N, C-alpha and C positions, 0 to 999 in steps of 0.2 A: 551646595555645600553640604557634606555628610554631617549628620547629627550625632555626636559622640556622647555616649552616655554621661560621661563626667561633666559636661557644661550643662545638663538638664537643669541640676540646681539652680544654675544663675538665670535660666529663662524662667523658671518658677518664680524666683524672687523678684525678677523684673516684671513679672506680669504678662509674658509674651509667650509662655509656653503654648497655649491653645493655638497660637498663629503658626506654630511650627508644623503643625498637621496639614498646612496648605502649601508648605514649602518642601514636602517629601517627594513630590514630583511636579512636573511641569504643567501649570495650570492652562488649559487652553481657553482662550477668549473668543467668543463668537462675536467678530466686529461688525457684521451687518446689522446683528441684532441690536447690539449697543449703540451703533449709529442712529438706528431708527428711534431709539429713546432719546438720545441727545438732541434730535431734532424737535422734539416735544418739550424739551428743557426750557424753563423761564427763568433767566438769570434774576429778574426783579423779586421773585417770590421763593426761589429755590425749590421748585416743584415742576413735576411733569404735568402739562396739561393735555389730558386724555379725553375722550368723548364723553366719558361718565363723570368727569370732574378732575380734581387734583389730587396727586399722590407724590411721595417723596421719601427718600431713605432717611430714617431718624436715628437718634441714639440708641434706641431700642433695637433697632435692626443690626446696628454695629455690635451690640453686646452679644446678641444671638448669633450672629453669622460670623463673627470673627473671635468672639471670646475675650475681647479687649476691655480693660478698666475705662469708664467713662467719666470717672470722677477724679479729681486730683488737679494738681500743678498744671498750667499751660505748658505745652512744647513750645518755646520760643527762645528768642536770643537775638543778638545783632549780627548781621552778615556783612555789615561794613566795618572796615578796620579790624577785621577779624582777629589778627595777631595781637592786637592791643589788649584783648580780652583773655588771652591766654594765661595760664598761671605764671606769676612773677614776669610776666611780659615776654615769655619765650616764643620764638617763632614756631608756628603751626608743625613744621617738619621735625623740630627737636621733640615736641611733645608727641607726635606720631610715633617716632622712634622709641620712646620711652614705652608707650602703651602697647605696641605691636612687635617690639623686640628688635626691628630693623626697618630700613627706609627703602621702598622700592625705587628702581632705577628710573621708571616712568612717572613719578610724581610731578604734578604741574602745581607748583607751590602758589604762584600768582593767581591761578584760577581754583585753587582749593580742591583738587578733584585727585582720585586714585582709580586706575582702571580695576575692573571686576576681575579681570584674569589674574592679576597678581594676588588677590585673595583666594582664589581657587587653587592655584600652584602652591602658594605658601601654606595653607591651611587644611589641605586635604587629609593629611595622616596626622593622628595624634599618637604618639608612641605609649605602649602600656605603662611604662616607667616614667612618664611625664611628671615633672614637679607641680606643686600647687600654682606657682605663679605661671608655669607654661599653660595650664589649663585655663587660668583667668585670661590670657592672652587670646587663647582659641575662643573662649566665651565672647571676649569683645568683638573678635572678628565675625563670628557667627550673628551677633546682634546687629552690627553695623550692616552685614548683608542683608539681614531679615528687613531691617527698615528701609533700606534703599530699593530693594527689589521687589518687596510686598507691599510695604504701606505707602511709602513716600516716592513712587516711582515717577520719573520726569521723561523728557525725550532724549535725555543722555542716558540711554538705556545700558551703556557699557562702563558707565562712570560713576564713582562715589564721591559725595562732597564731604568735605571734613568738618562740616557743621556738627557732626555728632561726637567729635572729641570731648567737649566738655562734660557730655552726658557718659560716655564710656569711662572717663576718668574716675568716676564714682558710680561704679555699678550698684552698689548697695541702695543707692538712691532712686534708681530707675523706676521703682514700683509707685514713687510719689506722683508720676506723671498722668495725665489722661491722655494716653495713646489713642484711645477710640476716638474721642473729640477731635484730636488733631487730624486723624485719618479722614474723619468725615468732613473737615474743612477743607482739606487738601482735594477731595473727591468732588465737593461743591464747586471749588475753585476751577478745576480741571473740566468740569461739565459746563461752567459758564464760559471758559475759554473755547470749548467745542463747539458751541453755538456760532463762533465766528465762522463765516464761510471760506476764510482763508486759512484755516486751521486743518490740516489733513490728518495729523497723528493723534490717537488716543493716549492719554497719561492718567496717572492716578491709581488708586487700588480698585482696578477694574474687577478684580474677583469678587468684590463686595458688591458692585452694581451688578454683575451678571447673577450671582447668587440671589440677590434681592428680587431680580426679575423673575426667577425660576420659582422662588417661593410664593411671591404674591400673584403671579399669573400662571395658574396651572395648565391653562391651554398652550402655553410657551414653554412648559417643563419637558424635558427629554425623558422618554419612557425607560423603563428598567432600571431606575435609581430609588427604589423605595427603601433600602436600607440606609441609615445615616446614624451619625455620632455627633459629638461636639467638637469643636464649633460647627454649626450647621452648614457652613460653606463647603465643609470638607465631604458633603454629600456628592459633589459634582466633580471630585478629584480626576475620575477618569473619563470625564465628559469630552467628546469631539464634536465641534460644530458640524452642523448639517445645513443644507439648504431649503429646508421645508419651509412653506409658507404656512403660519397659524393665526388663529384669531386672537386678538389682543383685547377683547371686551371685557373678560371676565377677570375680576380683581378680587383678591382675598384680603379683607380687612384684619383678621385676626389669625394669622398662619401659624402662630406659635403657641395657641391655645389647646393643641391637640394632646391626648394622653401621651402620644408617641414622643412628641417634642419635650414635654414636661419630663418625661423618664430620662432623657439624656442630658438634659440642660443641668450644668453645675450650680450648685446652691448660691455662690456668691453672686452670680448674675441677678438673683431674684430678690437680694437684700433690699429692705425698703428705701434705705439711703440712695442705692443705684436707681431704683424703680422710679423714684421721684423725677430723676433726671430725664426720664423718657419723654415727659411732656412738659419740660421746662423750654421757655422761649427765651433762648439765651444766645450769646456769641460763641462760635467754635473758633479755635485759634491754633495755627500752625505757622510759626516764624511770622513773616510778612502776611500769610494768609489769613484773614479774619472775615468769617462769614456767618451768617444768621441762621439759627436753628428755628424755623418758622412752624413749627410742629402744630401750632393752632390753627393752621390752615386745612390740615388734613384729619385731624382727630375726629373719628366717625361720631 
């Protein structure tokens, strides 16, 4: 979806503006590469078991790679009896109409889903003389697409779940939530599912996994991507997968300590209260997905 200048303020307030840089164009995923790493994923420890030892994606990686807040309230809620939790007991379709101005024809109320295509067609053009309320509606649509298509992708790749309605109803409170830890919880859960031999499709924030691989394994890193900004995952925005075979033995323990990285990282990422969470052994929560952040297994 196009990013209109008027909705940037809402994205900054929500703590999601850095993630927008990954949404500016299609992010190509190297599926053979990711599949090779999933084969080394251990669900019991939430780590990749490599020839040199264990390694994993941590909250520090999420902060640097995606620029998301890792401190705050958990992203959670009840997905059963969903309509009973709506404001004043209103049906989900009524609340959806109030938040987005109209109700799509193809909405499936019982499954609580809406097709991506409706958002693309309905919110592609924002008129220059749009009212403040119209801008807020467009901001809600953009955030809903951003969460569903970037952070919390599932196998229903063309549909959006209405679980986000309670969050979008109060956009001023979006910054209270730990979007980074929720994204990592969902990635852990998808990696654990991916170890099942009957699972054939990848899901989750795969751009985080792929960028982590490129930053941590220099020998797997594509060439000619020397210029980067923040968030660090935007470095690979124009990457196209290749079929080269490369060595997986070299691992970088401190990829973010170079002066080049320090120069582009935003100061809020390095605040002490956030840095302390990088090494916290704690639970990561995303609705029903609760996974353990076992960073103590990989701290050098």
